[in-house]
N, C-alpha and C positions, 0 to 999 in steps of 0.2 A: 446466531453467529458462532461458528465452530471455534473451540478453544485451541490455543497453541497453533494458530494458523496464519499469523501475520496480519490479522484484520483489526486489531485493537479491540477485541471482544470484551476484555475485562474493563477497559475504559468506557465502552458503550454501555455496559451493564451498570457500572457505577453512576454514570450520568442519569440513566433511566431511574435507578433507585433514588437518587437524590431528588430528582424532579417529582417522583411519585410521593415521596415523604413531604416535600414542600407543598405539594397540591393538597394533601390531607390537612397539613398544619396551617395552610393559608399564608405561606412564606413566599415572597417574591425575590428572586435573585437574578443578577445579570449573568450572561453567558460566561464572563470571566470568573465570577464568584463560583459558579457551578464547576467550572474547569478546575479551579484551585482545590475545591473539596474532593473532586474526583482524583486529583493528583495525590492527595493524602492516602486515598485507598490504593492507588497504584504503587506507592512507595512500599506499602506493606507486602505486596505481591512481587514486585520487581526490583526492589532495592533503590535504584537511582534512575528512574525513567526520565526521558527528555521532556515529557509533558505534552508532546505533540498529539498523541492519541486522545488524551483528555480534552485538549483544546478543540480538536476537530470534532469529537463526538458532541461537544457542547454547542459549537457554533455552526457546523455543517459547511457545505460549499467546498471550495478549493482554496489552498493556501500554499505559500512557499516558506519552507523552514531552513534557516541557517543557524548553526550552532552558535549560542551566545547572543543571538539577536532576536527581537520580537517576531512573532509569526506575521507574515505579510499576506493579506487577503489577495486572491487572484480573481479578477473579474472575467468570467468565461465568455468567450465570443460565441459559443454554442454549447448546448448540453452535451454531456460526455457519457455515451452508453457503454457500459462495461459488463463483461461476463466474469464472474468469480467461480473458479473451480478448485476443489480440494484434491490434493495429490493422494490423500489417504494416509499420509504419514505426518505425525506432529513435528513441528519445527521448534528448535530451542535457540532463541536469540542470544542467550548467554553463551552457548557453545559456539555459535557462529562468530560472535564478537571475539571470543578467545582465539578462534582459528585465524581470523584476519590479523589479530595482533601478533600471532606467531609468524605469519607470512611477512608482516611489516618488519619484525625483528630480524628476519633472515635477509630480506632484500628491501630496505626502506625506499630506495629510489624507484624501483619498479612499482611498488604498491602505491607510493605517492602519485606517480604518473596516472595510475588507474583512478585514484581518488579525484585528481584534477580533471580527468576526462569525464567522469561521472558528473562533477559539478558543472562542467560546460553543458552537458546534455540537459541538466536540470534547468539552467538559465534559458536555454533554447526551448525547453518544454513549456516554460512559463509564457514565452512569447507566442508559441504555437497555440496554447490554450486561449490566450487573450484575443488572438485573431480568429479563433474558431476553426483552425486548420487541423482537422483530425488526422488527415493523411500524414502530415508532417509529424504530428505528435506520435502517431503509431510507429513511424520509422525510428524516432528517438527511443521509444520503448524497446524496440528490437535491439538497437545498439546498446542500450543500458543492460539488457539481459545478457548480451555477450560479455560485457565487462564484469557483471556479477558472477557469471559462470567462470570467468578467468580467476576470480577470487575464491573459487571452489564453494560458492554459496548455493549453486543450483544442484539439482539431483536428476537422475535419469527420468523419474516420473514427472518432475516439473518440466523438463525439456520436452518430454513426449506430449504433455498437455499443450505447451506452447506451439509445438509442431502441428498438433491436431487443430488448434484454434486457427492458426494461419492457413491451414489447408481448407478450412471452412470460410475463408475470406477475411479473417480478422485483420485489421489495419496494423496491429502490433500486439505483442504479448510478452509478459514478463512475470517473474516471481514477485511476491509482495512480502513485506516484513523482513525478517532476518534471513529467510531462506532455510536450506537444510531440510525442507519439508514444508508443510502448510499449503498455502494456496498460490495460484497464479491468476493474473487478471488479463483479459483480452479486450481490446478496443474494437467496437463494432461501428458500422456506418450509421446505424439508427437502432431504435428499439426492436423493430421487427427482425433485423439482422442479428441482434444480440440473442434473441430467442432461438434463432436457427443455430447459432454457434453453441448455445447451451445444450440444445438437443443433440448435436453431434458429440459433444463432450460426455453427455449422459449415456450415449450409446456405448461409450468406452468404460462404463461402470463408475464414472466419477460424479459425485454430487456437485451440482453447480446451480447458480442463481444469477439473475440479471439485476443490475442496479443502474441508476442514471443520476449522474452528478449534474446539478443545475446551479 
């Protein structure tokens, strides 16, 4: 997993290290206990992380996160085939958070409206995933990308990757993580289609790989 790419790589690595050590030592831990240990590692690297990356790396699957509330598991109505492609530039969540904070200070009403719109998309996305309606979910991804771009979180390279993916038939595409670089994810119809999209993105010189959320 590439670093500084909005993929939760440090959390995934910490979960893997914890489970490897536990395996050697014969220790059994729940997903929640592993996630808590991983979060301690994350605090060293990131200061005050939300804990979402650690929790998802430990438990897998899909979930809905709302600030200040427990993570809610989402039962998928269908598997979700995704293509992950790296823009070639690192992303800094800290820098992007600071940028959005400055925008909010200048125009809180406009920024709050965008936040509310994104929250609505997320709630609809949960319903789309539960129904297994990938076409609907892809449309929501595209709408989300437009809102993130309006917050200046996207880049020319990320926009180009999204455009290329959609040109290859992706149902939707958006940046992942804090933006400002890093990766974008594209939603495919199925695993075979995901490989086709990855091949198209690879022709543009971008590293990409296929994953399937089940």
